[in-house]
C-alpha positions in Angstrom: -27.6 -86.9 -27.1 -29.3 -83.5 -28.1 -32.3 -83.6 -25.4 -29.6 -84.5 -23.0 -27.6 -81.3 -23.9 -30.5 -79.2 -24.0 -31.3 -80.3 -20.8 -27.7 -79.7 -19.3 -28.2 -76.2 -20.8 -31.3 -75.6 -18.7 -29.9 -76.6 -15.4 -27.2 -74.5 -15.8 -29.0 -71.2 -16.5 -31.8 -72.2 -13.8 -28.3 -72.7 -11.0 -27.4 -69.1 -12.6 -31.1 -67.8 -11.6 -31.2 -69.2 -8.4 -27.4 -67.7 -7.3 -28.4 -64.7 -8.6 -31.4 -64.5 -6.9 -30.0 -65.7 -3.4 -27.0 -63.2 -3.6 -29.7 -60.5 -4.2 -31.6 -61.5 -1.5 -28.3 -61.9 0.6 -27.5 -58.2 -0.1 -31.1 -56.9 0.6 -31.0 -59.0 3.7 -27.9 -57.0 4.5 -28.6 -52.9 5.8 -25.6 -51.8 5.0 -25.3 -53.4 1.9 -29.0 -52.6 1.0 -29.3 -51.9 -3.1 -30.0 -48.3 -3.6 -33.9 -48.0 -5.4 -33.5 -47.2 -8.9 -30.3 -49.1 -8.9 -29.3 -53.1 -8.8 -26.2 -52.2 -6.3 -25.7 -50.2 -3.2 -24.6 -46.7 -4.7 -22.2 -44.8 -2.4 -23.6 -41.9 -0.6 -21.1 -39.5 -1.1 -21.9 -39.4 -5.0 -25.5 -38.9 -4.9 -27.3 -35.5 -4.6 -30.1 -34.9 -2.5 -33.4 -33.9 -3.9 -32.8 -31.0 -1.4 -29.3 -29.1 -0.1 -29.3 -26.4 2.1 -26.3 -23.8 1.8 -25.0 -20.7 2.2 -27.1 -19.3 -1.1 -30.0 -21.1 -0.1 -32.1 -24.0 -0.9 -30.9 -25.9 -4.3 -33.4 -28.6 -5.6 -32.9 -31.1 -7.9 -34.6 -33.7 -9.4 -32.9 -37.0 -9.6 -29.3 -35.2 -9.7 -30.7 -32.4 -12.3 -31.0 -28.6 -10.9 -34.7 -27.5 -11.3 -35.1 -24.0 -13.0 -34.8 -22.0 -9.9 -31.5 -23.7 -9.0 -30.0 -22.6 -12.6 -30.5 -19.3 -12.0 -29.5 -19.6 -8.2 -26.4 -21.1 -9.0 -25.3 -19.8 -12.1 -26.2 -16.1 -10.8 -23.7 -17.2 -8.0 -21.3 -18.3 -10.2 -21.2 -15.1 -12.2 -20.5 -13.6 -8.8 -17.7 -15.6 -7.9 -15.9 -14.9 -11.0 -16.5 -11.3 -10.2 -14.7 -11.1 -7.1 -11.8 -13.5 -8.8 -11.4 -10.9 -11.4 -11.4 -8.1 -9.0 -8.5 -9.8 -6.6 -6.4 -11.1 -9.3 -6.4 -8.5 -11.8 -5.6 -5.5 -9.1 -2.0 -5.6 -10.3 -3.2 -5.1 -13.8 -5.6 -1.7 -13.4 -3.4 -0.2 -10.5 -0.3 0.3 -13.8 -3.5 1.0 -15.9 -4.3 4.0 -12.8 -0.6 5.0 -13.2 -0.9 5.1 -16.8 -3.8 7.2 -16.8 -2.5 9.4 -13.6 0.6 10.6 -15.9 -1.5 10.9 -18.6 -3.6 13.9 -17.3 -0.6 15.7 -16.5 0.6 15.4 -20.2 3.2 12.7 -19.2 2.0 10.2 -22.2 5.4 9.8 -24.7 8.6 7.9 -23.7 10.3 11.1 -23.9 7.7 12.4 -21.2 8.7 12.1 -18.1 6.8 13.3 -14.2 9.6 14.3 -12.1 9.0 15.5 -8.7 11.2 18.3 -8.0 10.5 19.4 -4.8 9.7 15.5 -3.7 5.9 14.0 -3.4 3.8 15.2 -0.7 0.3 14.5 -0.1 -1.6 16.0 -2.8 -1.7 13.3 -5.8 -3.6 10.0 -5.2 -0.4 7.6 -5.4 0.1 4.2 -3.6 2.3 4.7 -0.6 4.4 7.2 -2.4 7.0 8.2 -0.7 7.9 11.9 0.6 12.0 11.0 0.9 13.2 10.3 -2.7 13.2 12.5 -6.1 10.9 10.3 -7.9 11.4 10.3 -12.4 8.6 8.1 -14.0 7.3 7.4 -17.6 5.4 5.3 -19.4 7.0 3.4 -22.2 4.4 1.9 -25.0 6.5 -0.7 -26.6 3.9 -1.2 -29.4 4.4 2.3 -30.4 7.7 2.9 -30.1 9.3 -1.2 -30.4 12.6 -1.7 -28.7 12.8 1.3 -26.2 16.4 2.8 -25.0 16.2 4.0 -21.5 20.1 5.9 -20.4 20.6 6.4 -16.6 22.7 8.9 -14.9 25.3 7.8 -12.9 24.1 8.5 -8.9 20.5 6.7 -9.4 19.2 5.5 -6.4 16.7 2.5 -7.2 15.1 2.5 -10.1 12.8 -0.6 -11.7 10.6 -1.3 -15.2 7.4 -3.2 -13.9 5.2 -4.8 -16.9 1.4 -4.1 -17.8 0.8 -6.7 -14.6 2.9 -5.2 -12.4 5.6 -7.6 -13.4 9.3 -7.3 -12.6 11.0 -6.4 -15.8 14.4 -5.2 -14.8 16.2 -3.0 -12.0 18.5 0.1 -12.5 20.6 2.6 -10.9 21.3 1.1 -7.2 20.1 -2.6 -7.4 20.6 -2.7 -11.0 23.6 -4.3 -12.9 24.9 -0.9 -13.1 25.1 -0.5 -9.7 24.5 3.5 -9.7 27.3 3.9 -12.1 24.9 4.7 -14.6 24.6 2.7 -18.0 22.4 2.2 -21.2 19.4 -0.2 -20.8 17.5 -1.5 -23.6 13.9 -2.9 -23.2 12.4 -5.2 -26.3 8.4 -5.8 -26.6 7.1 -8.8 -26.0 6.6 -9.8 -29.8 9.9 -8.6 -30.4 11.8 -10.9 -33.0 14.9 -9.5 -34.0 18.7 -10.6 -33.4 18.9 -8.7 -29.6 18.9 -11.1 -26.5 18.0 -10.4 -23.0 21.2 -9.9 -21.0 22.1 -11.5 -17.7 20.8 -8.7 -15.1 20.1 -10.2 -12.1 21.5 -9.1 -8.8 24.3 -12.1 -8.6 25.5 -10.7 -11.7 26.4 -7.1 -10.2 30.2 -8.0 -9.8 30.6 -8.7 -13.9 30.0 -7.3 -16.8 27.2 -8.7 -18.9 26.4 -5.9 -20.9 25.7 -6.6 -24.9 27.4 -4.6 -28.1 24.9 -3.3 -29.9 25.0 -0.2 -32.6 23.5 2.8 -30.7 23.2 6.1 -32.9 25.8 4.7 -35.6 28.1 3.9 -32.7 29.1 0.4 -30.9 28.0 1.1 -27.6 27.2 -1.3 -24.3 23.8 -2.1 -23.1 22.1 -3.8 -20.6 18.4 -5.8 -22.3 15.7 -6.9 -20.7 12.6 -8.1 -22.4 8.9 -7.2 -21.3 5.3 -9.3 -21.6 3.7 -6.2 -22.0 3.5 -3.2 -24.5 2.7 -0.7 -21.4 5.6 -0.3 -19.1 6.2 1.7 -16.3 10.1 3.2 -15.7 9.8 4.3 -12.1 13.6 5.9 -10.6 14.8 7.7 -7.4 17.2 9.9 -6.6 18.5 10.4 -3.3 18.6 14.0 -0.8 21.7 15.3 -0.5 22.2 17.7 2.4 18.4 17.0 3.1 17.7 18.6 -0.1 16.1 17.2 -3.5 18.1 19.4 -5.5 21.0 17.5 -7.1 18.5 14.3 -7.9 16.1 16.8 -9.5 19.3 18.0 -11.7 20.4 14.7 -12.2 17.3 13.4 -13.9 16.8 16.3 -15.8 20.2 16.4 -17.6 20.9 12.8 -17.7 17.7 10.6 -17.8 17.4 9.9 -21.8 14.5 8.1 -23.2 13.9 7.0 -26.6 12.6 4.3 -29.5 16.3 2.3 -30.7 14.8 3.4 -34.0 15.3 7.3 -33.0 18.8 6.8 -31.9 20.8 9.3 -34.1 18.1 11.7 -33.8 15.7 11.5 -30.5 12.9 13.6 -29.7 14.0 16.3 -27.3 13.2 14.9 -23.3 10.2 16.8 -21.6 10.0 16.9 -18.1 7.3 18.0 -16.0 7.1 18.4 -12.1 4.5 17.0 -10.5 5.3 18.2 -6.8 2.1 19.7 -5.3 0.0 18.6 -8.1 -3.4 16.7 -8.0 -3.8 13.6 -10.0 -4.9 10.2 -9.3 -3.2 6.9 -9.9 -5.3 5.0 -7.8 -7.4 2.4 -9.9 -11.1 2.1 -9.2 -13.1 -0.2 -6.8 -16.4 0.0 -8.3 -17.9 -1.3 -11.6 -15.7 0.7 -13.3 -12.5 -1.3 -12.1 -13.9 -3.7 -14.8 -14.1 -1.3 -17.8 -10.5 -0.3 -16.5 -9.3 -3.9 -17.1 -10.9 -4.1 -20.4 -9.2 -1.1 -21.6 -5.8 -3.1 -20.7 -6.7 -6.0 -22.2 -7.2 -4.8 -25.3 -4.1 -2.8 -25.6 -1.7 -6.2 -24.8 -1.1 -9.1 -26.7 -2.9 -12.1 -25.9 0.4 -13.6 -24.4 0.5 -11.2 -21.6 -1.7 -13.2 -19.6 -1.7 -17.1 -18.8 -5.2 -18.9 -19.9 -6.2 -19.4 -16.7 -6.5 -15.3 -15.9 -8.0 -14.8 -19.1 -10.8 -17.4 -18.8 -11.7 -15.6 -15.8 -11.9 -12.1 -17.5 -13.4 -13.6 -20.4 -16.2 -15.3 -18.3 -17.6 -12.0 -17.5 -17.2 -10.7 -20.9 -14.0 -9.3 -20.8 -12.4 -10.7 -24.1 -9.8 -9.5 -26.1 -11.1 -7.9 -29.3 -15.0 -7.9 -27.9 -16.8 -5.1 -26.3 -17.5 -5.4 -22.9 -21.5 -4.9 -22.4 -23.2 -7.2 -19.8 -26.8 -7.4 -19.8 -28.6 -5.9 -16.9 -28.3 -8.7 -14.6 -24.9 -9.3 -15.2 -24.5 -5.6 -14.5 -25.9 -6.0 -11.5 -24.0 -9.3 -10.5 -20.8 -7.2 -11.1 -21.9 -4.1 -8.9 -22.2 -6.6 -6.3 -18.9 -8.9 -6.5 -16.6 -5.7 -7.3 -18.0 -4.1 -3.8 -17.5 -7.8 -2.1 -13.7 -8.2 -3.8 -13.1 -4.5 -2.7 -14.0 -5.5 0.8 -12.0 -8.7 0.9 -9.2 -6.7 -0.8 -9.2 -4.4 2.2 -9.2 -6.9 4.8 -6.2 -9.0 3.5 -4.2 -5.4 2.9 -4.8 -3.9 6.2 -6.0 -7.2 8.8 -4.2 -9.8 6.8 -4.8 -13.4 9.1 -1.2 -14.8 7.2 1.0 -15.4 10.3 4.1 -15.3 8.1 3.6 -11.9 7.2 4.7 -10.5 10.4 7.9 -9.8 11.1 8.5 -10.1 14.7 7.0 -11.9 17.3 4.3 -10.4 19.1 4.2 -7.3 17.3 2.0 -5.4 14.6 4.5 -4.6 11.9 4.6 -7.0 8.6 5.4 -7.1 5.2 3.9 -6.6 1.7 6.3 -9.5 0.4 5.1 -12.4 2.4 7.4 -15.2 2.2 10.1 -13.0 0.9 9.3 -13.5 -3.2 8.4 -10.9 -5.0 6.5 -13.5 -7.6 4.7 -14.0 -4.1 5.8 -17.9 -4.8 4.4 -20.1 -1.9 7.6 -22.8 -0.5 10.0 -22.4 -3.5 6.3 -22.8 -5.7 6.2 -26.3 -4.8 3.0 -24.4 -2.8 2.1 -22.2 -6.0 1.5 -18.5 -5.5 0.3 -16.9 -1.9 -3.0 -15.3 -4.2 -3.9 -13.2 -1.0 -0.2 -12.1 -0.4 -0.2 -10.7 -4.0 -3.4 -9.0 -3.2 -1.9 -7.3 0.0 0.8 -6.2 -1.5 -1.0 -4.3 -4.7 -3.9 -3.1 -3.1 -1.7 -0.7 -0.8 1.6 -0.3 -2.7 3.6 0.0 -6.1 6.7 -0.9 -7.6 7.9 -5.0 -7.9 11.4 -5.7 -7.6 13.1 -8.6 -5.8 15.5 -5.4 -4.4 12.8 -5.0 -1.7 12.3 -8.9 -0.8 16.0 -10.2 -1.1 18.2 -9.8 1.9 21.1 -8.4 0.2 22.6 -6.0 3.1 23.2 -2.4 1.6 21.6 -3.0 -1.1 17.9 -1.7 -2.1 15.2 -1.3 -0.1 13.0 -2.9 2.8 9.9 -2.0 4.3 7.3 -2.4 7.1 3.7 -1.4 7.5 1.6 -1.3 10.7 -1.7 -0.8 10.7 -3.3 -1.0 14.0 -1.5 0.2 17.3 0.2 -2.5 20.2 -3.3 -4.5 20.6 -4.2 -4.7 16.9 -6.5 -1.6 17.4 -7.3 0.5 14.6 -5.0 3.8 14.5 -7.5 6.6 15.1 -6.8 10.1 13.9 -7.8 12.1 17.1 -5.5 10.2 19.6 -2.0 10.5 19.8 0.6 7.6 19.3 4.1 6.9 19.8 6.4 4.5 18.0 10.3 4.1 19.1 13.4 3.4 16.8 16.3 1.7 18.2 19.5 3.8 18.3 21.6 2.6 14.9 19.0 2.0 12.7 20.2 -0.3 10.1 19.8 1.8 7.1 22.9 2.4 4.7 21.1 5.3 2.9 17.8 6.4 5.4 15.3 5.5 6.9 11.6 7.3 6.9 8.0 6.8 8.6 5.0 7.8 6.2 1.5 8.2 7.2 -1.0 6.7 4.7 -4.6 7.6 5.0 -6.8 4.1 4.0 -9.4 4.9 1.9 -6.8 6.0 -0.6 -3.7 3.7 0.7 -2.1 7.6 -0.4 0.0 10.0 1.4 -2.0 11.4 4.6 -3.9 14.6 4.1 -4.3 16.9 6.8 -6.2 19.8 6.0 -4.6 23.0 6.9 -1.6 21.0 8.0 1.6 19.9 6.9 1.8 18.3 3.4 4.6 16.2 4.2 3.1 13.6 6.7 6.4 11.8 7.2 9.8 11.9 9.4 13.0 10.9 7.6 16.9 10.7 9.3 18.7 13.1 6.8 15.7 15.5 6.1 14.4 16.1 9.6 16.4 17.6 12.5 15.0 15.0 14.7 15.2 14.9 18.8 17.1 11.4 20.0 16.5 10.1 23.3 19.8 9.8 25.9 20.2 6.2 24.6 20.5 7.2 20.7 16.6 5.9 19.9 14.5 8.0 18.5 10.8 8.8 19.5 8.3 9.6 16.6 5.0 11.0 17.6 1.4 11.2 15.6 -1.8 12.4 16.5 -3.7 15.7 16.6 -1.7 17.3 19.3 1.9 18.5 19.3 4.4 16.8 22.0 5.6 19.6 24.2 9.1 20.4 23.4 9.1 17.2 20.5 7.4 19.2 17.7 10.4 18.3 15.7 9.4 14.7 16.2 5.7 14.7 15.7 3.6 13.9 12.5 -0.4 15.1 12.4 -3.0 13.4 11.7 -6.7 14.4 10.6 -9.3 13.6 13.8 -12.1 11.6 12.0 -9.8 9.2 10.2 -7.7 6.6 10.5 -4.0 6.0 9.4 -1.4 3.4 8.4 2.0 3.5 9.0 5.1 2.5 6.9 8.5 2.5 7.7 11.3 2.2 4.6 14.6 1.1 5.3 17.0 2.4 2.1 20.1 0.4 2.0 19.1 -2.0 4.9 21.6 -3.7 7.2 21.8 -7.3 8.8 20.3 -6.1 12.1 17.0 -5.9 10.1 17.3 -9.3 8.4 18.3 -10.9 11.7 15.5 -8.6 13.6 17.8 -7.8 16.4 16.8 -4.4 15.5 13.2 -3.9 15.9 10.6 -0.6 16.1 7.9 -0.6 19.4 4.8 -1.1 18.2 2.4 2.6 18.2 1.2 3.0 21.8 -1.5 5.6 22.9 -0.3 9.0 24.5 -2.6 10.0 27.6 
């Protein structure tokens, strides 16, 4: 019996071996199922890595899938380069706010009670991303780390006003698009790490019809206030006052007599407000486009709480050596790579901003005018967020502009403001300063408050400077005595030569330099939103 069992076991083993051998022979005999050398099975080619691969960064070499030393160097240099570009593109909002902070500080506007007010409007002297010549700006920097909960009192009659955080995210609107709806009132801004009893109120446009204020003790008295909370310590407050009879005096006085900013803790004895006139003064608020960009970002990261940005963004910055609580000291190799990365990042941002490939950016079929709020969302979320954030759309906006608010993106007739930009003529060609152009705005421009057209410099993205010429490169239907066409339309002219008999409609440009234009509608009306009213493209005047 024992011998019989042994024989049966041996027979079974022999049979198994024969079957395995036959199976292997069958596989080997089938061209499409041949065993991959070094393996027992056919390995899918798509998961294998050849020993030599040609790529856009050159030849990459491997030994059985493991990168060689030369390839490791090449790949890691490229990875650091890519991350340097990503950091530039994704952190433009942060360095832009930092640029504004530094620019304000250079004029002595540093504490929250210090306000930069453009008593005589903003002209082309300062460097300020697409600032306008048509409203009286009042701006201040809030430091919620130093001051804690901060109070902002704005006067009645204020135009559009906004608080943005240190990543240029929307915090709250004030004035025309805010919950006070030009009636004025008191706002309280909470720091990101606030732990007290105050809670944010409902401040959205949908809430403007009802009183959503909270009652708090302010200066020993109970007062009703709107409350908002920021995600950062540094915040930018920017307010606009409208011209009256074409002049800025009324708005300037409104800010100087009615605007109050102070820490809640000092409400019973706040510092005296200090106003500095920024009109005609040179200062720079534009972020760097070279290696200094990363140093500006490092300062922002050190100032703000870790929670200020999400882990993915923190990880991008940390990957190139920018991390909170640590010095930014790249070695020679990394510094060389980052200098290259920021150059390519800047070129990428300029391509996205001046010649976007996003067809949805263009406002009118077959025309050059495009929006800064692609998708009609101030957070640049695609398909209601299902498509995530449109990163290129965010880059386009912040490379060219400042102030982030739903009031510039939503379609609410008569409220807020809407903008359109054009960086090319009717054929999409660059707008050259040595050539003459015209653009026509049809009759009955859909702007409850006013419209304006401003020319900008593509280098600085600030108001166009014309050596020896006007410091106001713009036209405004409330300020300028324009000459209208018989049908009620108005044709504006841009170029080095004054159009005969139409000097009132002319904006001078600088030969040898390019320029681009921005059309603003304050209090945009329905014909703008449904596109029944459209400006023409810029056309050469021959």
